N, C-alpha and C positions, 0 to 999 in steps of 0.2 A: 755933179751927180744930182739927178732929180728924185723927188720923193712923192709918193702917193700913198693912199690908204686903201687897203682891201677891207671893205665894209663887212660887218657881221651879217651872215645870212642864215644862221640857225637860231631857232627859238622853240620853246615849249610853252604851253599855257601858263605854267608856273614860274617861268624865267623872269617875268617882269619886263621883257623886251617887246616893244611894239615896232612894227615896220615903219611907222611914221617917225620913230626916233632917228631914222636915217636922214630925215630932212634937217634936223638940228645939227647932226654930225656933219653933213655935207657943207652946210653954211659955215660951220666952225672950221672945217678943213680949209675952205677957201680963205676965210678970214685970217687964219694963221699962216698962210703962205705956201701950203702944199701945192704940188703940181697936178695931182689927179686923184680920182676916186674910181674904184673898180668893184665889180661884183662877179661872183662865180655862178656855177649852175649845178643844181642837185635835183634829183627826182626820187620819189618813193622813199621818203625818210620820215619816220615817226617824229623826229625832232623838228620837222618843218623846215622851210627854206624860203628865201626871198627870190622871186622870179626876176631875172636880171633885166630883160628887155623893158618890161613895164616900169620897174623901179628906176632904171637909168633915164627913161623918158621923163619921169617925174622930177628926178634930180637935175636934169638938164634945164627945166623950167625955173629952178630955184638957185642956179649958179650962173656965173658969167665967164669964169676963166678956167675952171678945172677941166683937165682931160677926163673923158669918160670912157671906161674900158670894160669889156667882158674879159674875165680872167679865171677860168676860160670856159667858153661854151663848147658844146658837142654838136657841131653843125650837121653831122650826118643824121641827127634825129629830126630834122626839119625839111620841109620842102624848100629848096634853095631860093626859088623865086619869092616866096613869102618872107623868108628870113632876110633876104637882100633888101626888100622894101622896108622892113622894120628898122634894120640897122641904118639904112640911108636916111630914114626919117628922123631918127635921133640925131644923126650928124647935122641935118638941116636945122632941127630945133635948137641945137646947141651952137650954131654958127661954125661948124667944122671941127668940133672937139671930140668926135667919136673915134675910138680905137677898137678893133675887133681882135680879141684874143681867143684862140681855139685850141682844143686838145682832143685826143681820141678817147679819153676816159679809161677807167679800169674796173668799174663796178658793174657786174652783170645785171644786178637787180634793177639798175636805173637805165640800162641801155636796151636790153631785149624787149621790154614792154612796148617799145617804139617800133618793133619789127626789124631791128638790126641785130643779127647774130654776132656774138663776140668775135668770131673768127673773121667776120666781114667788116668790122668797124674801121680798120685801117684803110682799106681800099675805098670804102664809102666816104670816109673822111677826106681823102685826097680828091675824089671826084667832086664832093660837095664844095670844098674850098676852091677848086678850079672854076666851078660854075659861079660861085659867089663873086670871085674877083672879076670875072668877065662881066657879070651883070652890073657891078659897081663902076666899071670903066669903059664899057662898049655901048654903042648906040643900039645894036641889035645882036642877039645871041641865038644861035642854033646849036644844039648839042644832042648827040645820040650816045648815051653812055650805058653802063651796066645797071645803074640805079635810077637815073633820071633822063628824060628826053624832052627837049624843047625845040620848037620851030619858030624862029623869028620872034623872040620875046625880048622885052626890055623893062626896065624900071624907070619911073619918073616921079619925082626927081631923083637923080643919082647923087652920091655924096658931093659935097661942095668942092673938095679937092681929093686927091688920091688917098683912100682910106688906109691908114697903117694896119697891117695884119701881123699879129704876134702869135707864135705857135709854141705851145708848151710841150715839154717832154724831158725824160730823165735819161733814157738809153741813148747810146751814140747814134743809132739810126734815126731816132726822133729828133735829135739835135741837128743832124744833117738835113732832115726834112725841113726844119725851121729855117736853116740857112738858104735852102733852095727855093722854098715856097713863100717865105714871109719877109717882113721888115724887121723882125725882132724875135728873140728866143726868150721864153719865160722859163726861168730856172725854178725847179721844184723847191718848195719850202722844206722838203726833207733832205736836200743836198747839204752835206757837210762842207767845210772849207776845203778839205782835200778833194772832195767830189767836184766842187766848183772849179778848182784849178785845172783839173782834167777836162771838165765839160766845156769851159770857156775856150780851152785850147782846141778841142774838137770843133767848136763853132767857128772859131777864127780860121782854122785850117780849111773848113768846108767853104766858108765865104771866099777864101782865096782860090780854092779849086773851081768854084762856080763863077769866078771873075767879078765878084761883088766887093765893093769898098766897105771896109769895116766901119767907117764913119757914117755910113748910111743904114746901119743895122744896130739895134740896141740889145744889150743883155739886160733883161728885166728880172730882178730877184724878188721873191716873196719871203718875208720874215715876220715872225711874231714879235711884238714889241710892247714894252711898258717902261715908262720913265718914273722913277721914284727918287728918294733922297740917297739911296745906296742900293747895291745889289740885294742885300738882305731885306730892305724895306720893300723894294719892288717885288721880290719873290713872295714875301708874306702876303702882299695885297692881291697878287694875281694868280698864284699857284693853284688854288682850288678850281678856278674857272678854266685856266689853261689846261690842266691835266684832265679835266672832264672831257674837253674837246678831243684830246689825243686818245682818250679811252674810246670815244665814239669812232675815231678813225681806225683804231686797232680792231674794233668789233666789225666795222664795215669791210675791213680787209679779209675777214673770214667769209665763209659761205653765208649767204643771207638767211639761211634757216637756223644758223647757230646764234642763239640769244644769250649765250653765256657771258658773264661779266669778264672783262679783261683788266689787267693792271698795267700801268706804264710808270716808268721811273724818270723823275725830273733830271737827275744827273746824266742820264743817257741822252737827253734831249737838249740840254742847256746850250750846247754849242750852236744850235740853230736859232737861238733867240737873240734879239737886241734888247737888253734888259739891264737896268741899273740906274745910276745917277746920269745926268746929262753927259758928264765927262766919260763915264763908262760906255755910254751909247756911241759917243763920237769915236772913241778908240776902236770899238767893234766895227763901226761903219767904215773907218779908214782902211781896214783890212779888205773889205769888199771892194772899195774904190781902187785899191792897189791891184786887185785881181782883174779889174776891167769891167766891173759892173757899172752900167750907165744909169739905171733907174732901180729904186727899191720901193716896193709896195709893202707897207707895214699893216699887219692885222693888229689892231689895238683894242678890240673888244671880243670877248669870248662868251659863250652861252652862260647866262645868269649874271654877268657882270653889270653893275648898275650904270646908268647913263652918266651920272655926275662923275664917276671914276673915269669913264671913257673920255669925257670932255676934258677932264683935268690932264690926262696923259697926252692928249692931242695938243693942248695948249703948251705944255712943257716941251714937247718935241719941237713944235713949230717955233717957239720963242727962245729955247735954250740949246737945241741941238742943230737944227737946220742952218742957223747963221754961220756955223763953222764951215759949211760947204758952199757958201755963197760968195 
């Protein structure tokens, strides 16, 4: 099983987080033996966000071995020709380390300002991904679609090798889409173990249906993580930051005009965390390995969490947890 880090992307002026903190984190992630680093995509958030394309290009220049991934971008918000060029350039700058993770999104507030109606986002996503993959792999592309049209266009340079495409989704239809259109499926951080057992079954059945080899496709799981001396120690250290983030998520799930505070319960969420002593984390990760997860991307920093605390848990995971899976 491979391990990556889903880097923090949220910050407020009072949080103490600077986007340049990611440089130190990326260098530490590589030094401690992780396989990759990833960034997501957000728009129209008071909490702020780290824009993934620019940030990954900067991280590419400061690392040598890490896989670099978007997890996940909303490709239908972009002109495919421009996005294809940007992603291909990161791949070239990193000597072929780029992975493109994509999803259709769920939050109207950050999709419709780009001129994409919520009801159209699925069809626009499919068309955008189709064009992107052609641009990354073909010498010339002509396309006449519902959302974009191109006549004899190309990008240069193209990616160094075939660019891995991961597709996120929670519902069965989204998982089938990932099996048909990508090289991997990104499992939601909100999936329980019971969810994952069903979802991985759907993914593997879909790969078989489409004549694809399971060994050529990865199940990529996102999990929130903190390594301490015990579950109690880890929880005491991280809970305030972790729950604040989930409160934001719960609020964003409401209509964007609703500014009411919401509350979340740790006990209802804890199954979705990899948290505790190194041995606790290893035991939890073994369960995912047995389910068929190929890669796990761990979020180890939450809004307001100090940099030294983040670097500490990255070191402990890299030196005390990952060796059990090598």
